[in-house]
Structure formats: structure tokens, C-alpha cells
mmCIF file of the N, C-alpha and C atoms, coordinates in Angstrom:
data_MODEL
# 
_entry.id   MODEL 
# 
loop_
_atom_site.group_PDB 
_atom_site.id 
_atom_site.type_symbol 
_atom_site.label_atom_id 
_atom_site.label_alt_id 
_atom_site.label_comp_id 
_atom_site.label_asym_id 
_atom_site.label_entity_id 
_atom_site.label_seq_id 
_atom_site.pdbx_PDB_ins_code 
_atom_site.Cartn_x 
_atom_site.Cartn_y 
_atom_site.Cartn_z 
_atom_site.occupancy 
_atom_site.B_iso_or_equiv 
_atom_site.pdbx_formal_charge 
_atom_site.auth_seq_id 
_atom_site.auth_comp_id 
_atom_site.auth_asym_id 
_atom_site.auth_atom_id 
_atom_site.pdbx_PDB_model_num 
ATOM 1   N N  . UNK A 1 1  ? 0.838   -1.196 0.004  1.00 0.00 ? 1  UNK A N  1 
ATOM 2   C CA . UNK A 1 1  ? 0.001   0.022  -0.019 1.00 0.00 ? 1  UNK A CA 1 
ATOM 3   C C  . UNK A 1 1  ? 0.941   1.222  -0.015 1.00 0.00 ? 1  UNK A C  1 
ATOM 4   N N  . UNK A 1 2  ? 0.550   2.132  -0.844 1.00 0.00 ? 2  UNK A N  1 
ATOM 5   C CA . UNK A 1 2  ? 1.392   3.356  -0.971 1.00 0.00 ? 2  UNK A CA 1 
ATOM 6   C C  . UNK A 1 2  ? 0.870   4.432  0.029  1.00 0.00 ? 2  UNK A C  1 
ATOM 7   N N  . UNK A 1 3  ? 1.625   5.486  0.205  1.00 0.00 ? 3  UNK A N  1 
ATOM 8   C CA . UNK A 1 3  ? 1.213   6.558  1.020  1.00 0.00 ? 3  UNK A CA 1 
ATOM 9   C C  . UNK A 1 3  ? -0.069  7.210  0.529  1.00 0.00 ? 3  UNK A C  1 
ATOM 10  N N  . UNK A 1 4  ? -0.147  7.286  -0.782 1.00 0.00 ? 4  UNK A N  1 
ATOM 11  C CA . UNK A 1 4  ? -1.421  7.856  -1.347 1.00 0.00 ? 4  UNK A CA 1 
ATOM 12  C C  . UNK A 1 4  ? -2.623  7.013  -1.035 1.00 0.00 ? 4  UNK A C  1 
ATOM 13  N N  . UNK A 1 5  ? -2.442  5.667  -1.148 1.00 0.00 ? 5  UNK A N  1 
ATOM 14  C CA . UNK A 1 5  ? -3.564  4.767  -0.772 1.00 0.00 ? 5  UNK A CA 1 
ATOM 15  C C  . UNK A 1 5  ? -3.960  4.902  0.656  1.00 0.00 ? 5  UNK A C  1 
ATOM 16  N N  . UNK A 1 6  ? -2.956  5.069  1.542  1.00 0.00 ? 6  UNK A N  1 
ATOM 17  C CA . UNK A 1 6  ? -3.234  5.197  2.955  1.00 0.00 ? 6  UNK A CA 1 
ATOM 18  C C  . UNK A 1 6  ? -3.970  6.512  3.230  1.00 0.00 ? 6  UNK A C  1 
ATOM 19  N N  . UNK A 1 7  ? -3.507  7.564  2.538  1.00 0.00 ? 7  UNK A N  1 
ATOM 20  C CA . UNK A 1 7  ? -4.171  8.859  2.774  1.00 0.00 ? 7  UNK A CA 1 
ATOM 21  C C  . UNK A 1 7  ? -5.598  8.810  2.269  1.00 0.00 ? 7  UNK A C  1 
ATOM 22  N N  . UNK A 1 8  ? -5.857  8.238  1.142  1.00 0.00 ? 8  UNK A N  1 
ATOM 23  C CA . UNK A 1 8  ? -7.183  8.061  0.578  1.00 0.00 ? 8  UNK A CA 1 
ATOM 24  C C  . UNK A 1 8  ? -8.087  7.296  1.546  1.00 0.00 ? 8  UNK A C  1 
ATOM 25  N N  . UNK A 1 9  ? -7.539  6.236  2.152  1.00 0.00 ? 9  UNK A N  1 
ATOM 26  C CA . UNK A 1 9  ? -8.282  5.426  3.100  1.00 0.00 ? 9  UNK A CA 1 
ATOM 27  C C  . UNK A 1 9  ? -8.611  6.234  4.314  1.00 0.00 ? 9  UNK A C  1 
ATOM 28  N N  . UNK A 1 10 ? -7.618  6.990  4.808  1.00 0.00 ? 10 UNK A N  1 
ATOM 29  C CA . UNK A 1 10 ? -7.882  7.880  6.003  1.00 0.00 ? 10 UNK A CA 1 
ATOM 30  C C  . UNK A 1 10 ? -8.928  8.858  5.686  1.00 0.00 ? 10 UNK A C  1 
ATOM 31  N N  . UNK A 1 11 ? -8.909  9.496  4.543  1.00 0.00 ? 11 UNK A N  1 
ATOM 32  C CA . UNK A 1 11 ? -9.940  10.504 4.192  1.00 0.00 ? 11 UNK A CA 1 
ATOM 33  C C  . UNK A 1 11 ? -11.327 9.827  4.090  1.00 0.00 ? 11 UNK A C  1 
ATOM 34  N N  . UNK A 1 12 ? -11.379 8.660  3.427  1.00 0.00 ? 12 UNK A N  1 
ATOM 35  C CA . UNK A 1 12 ? -12.642 7.935  3.363  1.00 0.00 ? 12 UNK A CA 1 
ATOM 36  C C  . UNK A 1 12 ? -13.128 7.547  4.729  1.00 0.00 ? 12 UNK A C  1 
ATOM 37  N N  . UNK A 1 13 ? -12.259 7.070  5.575  1.00 0.00 ? 13 UNK A N  1 
ATOM 38  C CA . UNK A 1 13 ? -12.669 6.669  6.943  1.00 0.00 ? 13 UNK A CA 1 
ATOM 39  C C  . UNK A 1 13 ? -13.184 7.894  7.708  1.00 0.00 ? 13 UNK A C  1 
ATOM 40  N N  . UNK A 1 14 ? -12.495 9.046  7.608  1.00 0.00 ? 14 UNK A N  1 
ATOM 41  C CA . UNK A 1 14 ? -12.998 10.203 8.289  1.00 0.00 ? 14 UNK A CA 1 
ATOM 42  C C  . UNK A 1 14 ? -14.332 10.662 7.771  1.00 0.00 ? 14 UNK A C  1 
ATOM 43  N N  . UNK A 1 15 ? -14.538 10.596 6.434  1.00 0.00 ? 15 UNK A N  1 
ATOM 44  C CA . UNK A 1 15 ? -15.820 10.923 5.866  1.00 0.00 ? 15 UNK A CA 1 
ATOM 45  C C  . UNK A 1 15 ? -16.921 9.951  6.358  1.00 0.00 ? 15 UNK A C  1 
ATOM 46  N N  . UNK A 1 16 ? -16.637 8.670  6.356  1.00 0.00 ? 16 UNK A N  1 
ATOM 47  C CA . UNK A 1 16 ? -17.600 7.708  6.823  1.00 0.00 ? 16 UNK A CA 1 
ATOM 48  C C  . UNK A 1 16 ? -17.979 7.887  8.279  1.00 0.00 ? 16 UNK A C  1 
ATOM 49  N N  . UNK A 1 17 ? -16.992 8.229  9.098  1.00 0.00 ? 17 UNK A N  1 
ATOM 50  C CA . UNK A 1 17 ? -17.262 8.474  10.534 1.00 0.00 ? 17 UNK A CA 1 
ATOM 51  C C  . UNK A 1 17 ? -18.192 9.640  10.685 1.00 0.00 ? 17 UNK A C  1 
ATOM 52  N N  . UNK A 1 18 ? -17.861 10.744 9.905  1.00 0.00 ? 18 UNK A N  1 
ATOM 53  C CA . UNK A 1 18 ? -18.713 11.940 9.940  1.00 0.00 ? 18 UNK A CA 1 
ATOM 54  C C  . UNK A 1 18 ? -20.096 11.655 9.483  1.00 0.00 ? 18 UNK A C  1 
ATOM 55  N N  . UNK A 1 19 ? -20.249 10.926 8.383  1.00 0.00 ? 19 UNK A N  1 
ATOM 56  C CA . UNK A 1 19 ? -21.553 10.563 7.841  1.00 0.00 ? 19 UNK A CA 1 
ATOM 57  C C  . UNK A 1 19 ? -22.347 9.724  8.794  1.00 0.00 ? 19 UNK A C  1 
ATOM 58  N N  . UNK A 1 20 ? -21.652 8.795  9.475  1.00 0.00 ? 20 UNK A N  1 
ATOM 59  C CA . UNK A 1 20 ? -22.299 7.920  10.485 1.00 0.00 ? 20 UNK A CA 1 
ATOM 60  C C  . UNK A 1 20 ? -22.856 8.775  11.595 1.00 0.00 ? 20 UNK A C  1 
ATOM 61  N N  . UNK A 1 21 ? -22.072 9.689  12.049 1.00 0.00 ? 21 UNK A N  1 
ATOM 62  C CA . UNK A 1 21 ? -22.524 10.611 13.144 1.00 0.00 ? 21 UNK A CA 1 
ATOM 63  C C  . UNK A 1 21 ? -23.750 11.426 12.716 1.00 0.00 ? 21 UNK A C  1 
ATOM 64  N N  . UNK A 1 22 ? -23.776 11.889 11.473 1.00 0.00 ? 22 UNK A N  1 
ATOM 65  C CA . UNK A 1 22 ? -24.904 12.625 10.971 1.00 0.00 ? 22 UNK A CA 1 
ATOM 66  C C  . UNK A 1 22 ? -26.116 11.771 10.919 1.00 0.00 ? 22 UNK A C  1 
ATOM 67  N N  . UNK A 1 23 ? -25.987 10.535 10.411 1.00 0.00 ? 23 UNK A N  1 
ATOM 68  C CA . UNK A 1 23 ? -27.097 9.647  10.324 1.00 0.00 ? 23 UNK A CA 1 
ATOM 69  C C  . UNK A 1 23 ? -27.621 9.203  11.695 1.00 0.00 ? 23 UNK A C  1 
ATOM 70  N N  . UNK A 1 24 ? -26.761 9.024  12.630 1.00 0.00 ? 24 UNK A N  1 
ATOM 71  C CA . UNK A 1 24 ? -27.181 8.696  13.981 1.00 0.00 ? 24 UNK A CA 1 
ATOM 72  C C  . UNK A 1 24 ? -27.968 9.854  14.558 1.00 0.00 ? 24 UNK A C  1 
ATOM 73  N N  . UNK A 1 25 ? -27.604 11.083 14.281 1.00 0.00 ? 25 UNK A N  1 
ATOM 74  C CA . UNK A 1 25 ? -28.331 12.259 14.738 1.00 0.00 ? 25 UNK A CA 1 
ATOM 75  C C  . UNK A 1 25 ? -29.708 12.282 14.081 1.00 0.00 ? 25 UNK A C  1 
ATOM 76  N N  . UNK A 1 26 ? -29.770 11.943 12.785 1.00 0.00 ? 26 UNK A N  1 
ATOM 77  C CA . UNK A 1 26 ? -31.082 11.901 12.075 1.00 0.00 ? 26 UNK A CA 1 
ATOM 78  C C  . UNK A 1 26 ? -31.947 10.900 12.693 1.00 0.00 ? 26 UNK A C  1 
ATOM 79  N N  . UNK A 1 27 ? -31.426 9.695  13.012 1.00 0.00 ? 27 UNK A N  1 
ATOM 80  C CA . UNK A 1 27 ? -32.264 8.654  13.638 1.00 0.00 ? 27 UNK A CA 1 
ATOM 81  C C  . UNK A 1 27 ? -32.793 9.087  14.956 1.00 0.00 ? 27 UNK A C  1 
ATOM 82  N N  . UNK A 1 28 ? -31.968 9.721  15.737 1.00 0.00 ? 28 UNK A N  1 
ATOM 83  C CA . UNK A 1 28 ? -32.389 10.257 17.026 1.00 0.00 ? 28 UNK A CA 1 
ATOM 84  C C  . UNK A 1 28 ? -33.513 11.255 16.883 1.00 0.00 ? 28 UNK A C  1 
ATOM 85  N N  . UNK A 1 29 ? -33.354 12.147 15.897 1.00 0.00 ? 29 UNK A N  1 
ATOM 86  C CA . UNK A 1 29 ? -34.339 13.196 15.646 1.00 0.00 ? 29 UNK A CA 1 
ATOM 87  C C  . UNK A 1 29 ? -35.660 12.529 15.157 1.00 0.00 ? 29 UNK A C  1 
ATOM 88  N N  . UNK A 1 30 ? -35.580 11.569 14.325 1.00 0.00 ? 30 UNK A N  1 
ATOM 89  C CA . UNK A 1 30 ? -36.731 10.940 13.767 1.00 0.00 ? 30 UNK A CA 1 
ATOM 90  C C  . UNK A 1 30 ? -37.467 10.096 14.852 1.00 0.00 ? 30 UNK A C  1 
ATOM 91  N N  . UNK A 1 31 ? -36.685 9.484  15.685 1.00 0.00 ? 31 UNK A N  1 
ATOM 92  C CA . UNK A 1 31 ? -37.259 8.740  16.865 1.00 0.00 ? 31 UNK A CA 1 
ATOM 93  C C  . UNK A 1 31 ? -38.095 9.662  17.736 1.00 0.00 ? 31 UNK A C  1 
ATOM 94  N N  . UNK A 1 32 ? -37.556 10.819 17.980 1.00 0.00 ? 32 UNK A N  1 
ATOM 95  C CA . UNK A 1 32 ? -38.282 11.821 18.761 1.00 0.00 ? 32 UNK A CA 1 
ATOM 96  C C  . UNK A 1 32 ? -39.565 12.254 18.089 1.00 0.00 ? 32 UNK A C  1 
ATOM 97  N N  . UNK A 1 33 ? -39.506 12.474 16.747 1.00 0.00 ? 33 UNK A N  1 
ATOM 98  C CA . UNK A 1 33 ? -40.706 12.838 16.029 1.00 0.00 ? 33 UNK A CA 1 
ATOM 99  C C  . UNK A 1 33 ? -41.769 11.767 15.981 1.00 0.00 ? 33 UNK A C  1 
ATOM 100 N N  . UNK A 1 34 ? -41.294 10.547 15.844 1.00 0.00 ? 34 UNK A N  1 
ATOM 101 C CA . UNK A 1 34 ? -42.272 9.380  15.898 1.00 0.00 ? 34 UNK A CA 1 
ATOM 102 C C  . UNK A 1 34 ? -42.921 9.325  17.272 1.00 0.00 ? 34 UNK A C  1 
ATOM 103 N N  . UNK A 1 35 ? -42.198 9.526  18.291 1.00 0.00 ? 35 UNK A N  1 
ATOM 104 C CA . UNK A 1 35 ? -42.819 9.467  19.696 1.00 0.00 ? 35 UNK A CA 1 
ATOM 105 C C  . UNK A 1 35 ? -43.769 10.610 19.806 1.00 0.00 ? 35 UNK A C  1 
ATOM 106 N N  . UNK A 1 36 ? -43.486 11.810 19.329 1.00 0.00 ? 36 UNK A N  1 
ATOM 107 C CA . UNK A 1 36 ? -44.436 12.923 19.431 1.00 0.00 ? 36 UNK A CA 1 
ATOM 108 C C  . UNK A 1 36 ? -45.707 12.622 18.607 1.00 0.00 ? 36 UNK A C  1 
ATOM 109 N N  . UNK A 1 37 ? -45.529 12.028 17.411 1.00 0.00 ? 37 UNK A N  1 
ATOM 110 C CA . UNK A 1 37 ? -46.634 11.715 16.566 1.00 0.00 ? 37 UNK A CA 1 
ATOM 111 C C  . UNK A 1 37 ? -47.512 10.629 17.236 1.00 0.00 ? 37 UNK A C  1 
ATOM 112 N N  . UNK A 1 38 ? -46.917 9.646  17.866 1.00 0.00 ? 38 UNK A N  1 
ATOM 113 C CA . UNK A 1 38 ? -47.668 8.624  18.526 1.00 0.00 ? 38 UNK A CA 1 
ATOM 114 C C  . UNK A 1 38 ? -48.494 9.209  19.644 1.00 0.00 ? 38 UNK A C  1 
ATOM 115 N N  . UNK A 1 39 ? -47.882 10.120 20.440 1.00 0.00 ? 39 UNK A N  1 
ATOM 116 C CA . UNK A 1 39 ? -48.561 10.739 21.525 1.00 0.00 ? 39 UNK A CA 1 
ATOM 117 C C  . UNK A 1 39 ? -49.706 11.602 21.043 1.00 0.00 ? 39 UNK A C  1 
ATOM 118 N N  . UNK A 1 40 ? -49.498 12.349 19.929 1.00 0.00 ? 40 UNK A N  1 
ATOM 119 C CA . UNK A 1 40 ? -50.557 13.126 19.336 1.00 0.00 ? 40 UNK A CA 1 
ATOM 120 C C  . UNK A 1 40 ? -51.684 12.239 18.859 1.00 0.00 ? 40 UNK A C  1 
ATOM 121 N N  . UNK A 1 41 ? -51.394 11.150 18.234 1.00 0.00 ? 41 UNK A N  1 
ATOM 122 C CA . UNK A 1 41 ? -52.374 10.202 17.783 1.00 0.00 ? 41 UNK A CA 1 
ATOM 123 C C  . UNK A 1 41 ? -53.193 9.651  18.919 1.00 0.00 ? 41 UNK A C  1 
ATOM 124 N N  . UNK A 1 42 ? -52.541 9.264  19.956 1.00 0.00 ? 42 UNK A N  1 
ATOM 125 C CA . UNK A 1 42 ? -53.240 8.771  21.194 1.00 0.00 ? 42 UNK A CA 1 
ATOM 126 C C  . UNK A 1 42 ? -54.126 9.842  21.749 1.00 0.00 ? 42 UNK A C  1 
ATOM 127 N N  . UNK A 1 43 ? -53.656 11.099 21.806 1.00 0.00 ? 43 UNK A N  1 
ATOM 128 C CA . UNK A 1 43 ? -54.462 12.165 22.320 1.00 0.00 ? 43 UNK A CA 1 
ATOM 129 C C  . UNK A 1 43 ? -55.719 12.409 21.414 1.00 0.00 ? 43 UNK A C  1 
ATOM 130 N N  . UNK A 1 44 ? -55.525 12.382 20.135 1.00 0.00 ? 44 UNK A N  1 
ATOM 131 C CA . UNK A 1 44 ? -56.652 12.582 19.244 1.00 0.00 ? 44 UNK A CA 1 
ATOM 132 C C  . UNK A 1 44 ? -57.624 11.458 19.301 1.00 0.00 ? 44 UNK A C  1 
ATOM 133 N N  . UNK A 1 45 ? -57.174 10.204 19.429 1.00 0.00 ? 45 UNK A N  1 
ATOM 134 C CA . UNK A 1 45 ? -58.079 9.062  19.560 1.00 0.00 ? 45 UNK A CA 1 
ATOM 135 C C  . UNK A 1 45 ? -58.847 9.207  20.838 1.00 0.00 ? 45 UNK A C  1 
ATOM 136 N N  . UNK A 1 46 ? -58.189 9.614  21.907 1.00 0.00 ? 46 UNK A N  1 
ATOM 137 C CA . UNK A 1 46 ? -58.884 9.827  23.256 1.00 0.00 ? 46 UNK A CA 1 
ATOM 138 C C  . UNK A 1 46 ? -59.928 10.907 23.075 1.00 0.00 ? 46 UNK A C  1 
ATOM 139 N N  . UNK A 1 47 ? -59.613 12.005 22.410 1.00 0.00 ? 47 UNK A N  1 
ATOM 140 C CA . UNK A 1 47 ? -60.540 13.075 22.251 1.00 0.00 ? 47 UNK A CA 1 
ATOM 141 C C  . UNK A 1 47 ? -61.752 12.579 21.426 1.00 0.00 ? 47 UNK A C  1 
ATOM 142 N N  . UNK A 1 48 ? -61.504 11.770 20.367 1.00 0.00 ? 48 UNK A N  1 
ATOM 143 C CA . UNK A 1 48 ? -62.565 11.329 19.485 1.00 0.00 ? 48 UNK A CA 1 
ATOM 144 C C  . UNK A 1 48 ? -63.478 10.402 20.247 1.00 0.00 ? 48 UNK A C  1 
ATOM 145 N N  . UNK A 1 49 ? -62.991 9.537  21.066 1.00 0.00 ? 49 UNK A N  1 
ATOM 146 C CA . UNK A 1 49 ? -63.826 8.603  21.789 1.00 0.00 ? 49 UNK A CA 1 
ATOM 147 C C  . UNK A 1 49 ? -64.688 9.235  22.851 1.00 0.00 ? 49 UNK A C  1 
ATOM 148 N N  . UNK A 1 50 ? -64.256 10.458 23.303 1.00 0.00 ? 50 UNK A N  1 
ATOM 149 C CA . UNK A 1 50 ? -65.017 11.200 24.335 1.00 0.00 ? 50 UNK A CA 1 
ATOM 150 C C  . UNK A 1 50 ? -66.081 12.111 23.740 1.00 0.00 ? 50 UNK A C  1 
ATOM 151 N N  . UNK A 1 51 ? -66.188 12.214 22.480 1.00 0.00 ? 51 UNK A N  1 
ATOM 152 C CA . UNK A 1 51 ? -67.219 13.011 21.872 1.00 0.00 ? 51 UNK A CA 1 
ATOM 153 C C  . UNK A 1 51 ? -68.626 12.370 21.978 1.00 0.00 ? 51 UNK A C  1 
ATOM 154 N N  . UNK A 1 52 ? -69.607 13.169 22.130 1.00 0.00 ? 52 UNK A N  1 
ATOM 155 C CA . UNK A 1 52 ? -71.009 12.718 22.088 1.00 0.00 ? 52 UNK A CA 1 
ATOM 156 C C  . UNK A 1 52 ? -71.310 12.339 20.709 1.00 0.00 ? 52 UNK A C  1 
ATOM 157 N N  . UNK A 1 53 ? -72.160 11.341 20.452 1.00 0.00 ? 53 UNK A N  1 
ATOM 158 C CA . UNK A 1 53 ? -72.486 10.933 19.070 1.00 0.00 ? 53 UNK A CA 1 
ATOM 159 C C  . UNK A 1 53 ? -73.149 12.073 18.321 1.00 0.00 ? 53 UNK A C  1 
ATOM 160 N N  . UNK A 1 54 ? -72.912 12.139 17.014 1.00 0.00 ? 54 UNK A N  1 
ATOM 161 C CA . UNK A 1 54 ? -73.452 13.169 16.164 1.00 0.00 ? 54 UNK A CA 1 
ATOM 162 C C  . UNK A 1 54 ? -74.907 12.832 15.870 1.00 0.00 ? 54 UNK A C  1 
ATOM 163 N N  . UNK A 1 55 ? -75.870 13.616 16.235 1.00 0.00 ? 55 UNK A N  1 
ATOM 164 C CA . UNK A 1 55 ? -77.297 13.273 15.986 1.00 0.00 ? 55 UNK A CA 1 
ATOM 165 C C  . UNK A 1 55 ? -77.652 13.274 14.527 1.00 0.00 ? 55 UNK A C  1 
ATOM 166 N N  . UNK A 1 56 ? -76.836 13.803 13.647 1.00 0.00 ? 56 UNK A N  1 
ATOM 167 C CA . UNK A 1 56 ? -77.137 13.807 12.224 1.00 0.00 ? 56 UNK A CA 1 
ATOM 168 C C  . UNK A 1 56 ? -76.625 12.602 11.504 1.00 0.00 ? 56 UNK A C  1 
ATOM 169 N N  . UNK A 1 57 ? -75.827 11.798 12.230 1.00 0.00 ? 57 UNK A N  1 
ATOM 170 C CA . UNK A 1 57 ? -75.280 10.592 11.611 1.00 0.00 ? 57 UNK A CA 1 
ATOM 171 C C  . UNK A 1 57 ? -76.065 9.382  12.034 1.00 0.00 ? 57 UNK A C  1 
ATOM 172 N N  . UNK A 1 58 ? -76.404 8.528  11.092 1.00 0.00 ? 58 UNK A N  1 
ATOM 173 C CA . UNK A 1 58 ? -77.156 7.243  11.471 1.00 0.00 ? 58 UNK A CA 1 
ATOM 174 C C  . UNK A 1 58 ? -78.597 7.586  11.862 1.00 0.00 ? 58 UNK A C  1 
ATOM 175 N N  . UNK A 1 59 ? -79.172 6.716  12.587 1.00 0.00 ? 59 UNK A N  1 
ATOM 176 C CA . UNK A 1 59 ? -80.502 6.975  13.069 1.00 0.00 ? 59 UNK A CA 1 
ATOM 177 C C  . UNK A 1 59 ? -81.617 6.355  12.155 1.00 0.00 ? 59 UNK A C  1 
ATOM 178 N N  . UNK A 1 60 ? -82.676 7.022  12.012 1.00 0.00 ? 60 UNK A N  1 
ATOM 179 C CA . UNK A 1 60 ? -83.838 6.563  11.287 1.00 0.00 ? 60 UNK A CA 1 
ATOM 180 C C  . UNK A 1 60 ? -83.627 6.500  9.753  1.00 0.00 ? 60 UNK A C  1 
ATOM 181 N N  . UNK A 1 61 ? -84.201 5.634  9.109  1.00 0.00 ? 61 UNK A N  1 
ATOM 182 C CA . UNK A 1 61 ? -84.091 5.585  7.633  1.00 0.00 ? 61 UNK A CA 1 
ATOM 183 C C  . UNK A 1 61 ? -85.426 5.770  6.998  1.00 0.00 ? 61 UNK A C  1 
# 
């Protein structure tokens, strides 16, 4: 392996480490967003089940 090859591998390794860190940050951010969306969905489902039935829906035919 030449010095140029070693330098190229070091640059690639540094890039991959940086990219890995970015992607891990993205995963952390997305995990937080998923959790917030799940909580919002649970809140909306709870609100929906607590509503009185709509008198204009269903009923006599």
C-alpha cells in the first residue's frame, strides 16, 4: 500500500465516521418525532372517543 492509498483510506474513513454521526443524529431526531406523533395520535383518539355521538349521523331511515 502506498502513502497515497493510505491517505485516501484515511480520508474515506474520516468521511464515513462523519456521515455515520450525521445519520445517527437523524435517527435520534426521527425517533423523537415518531414518539411525538404517537402521543398526538393517542391524544386525538382519546378526544374522538370522548365526543357525544353526532345526531345527524345514522338513526332513522
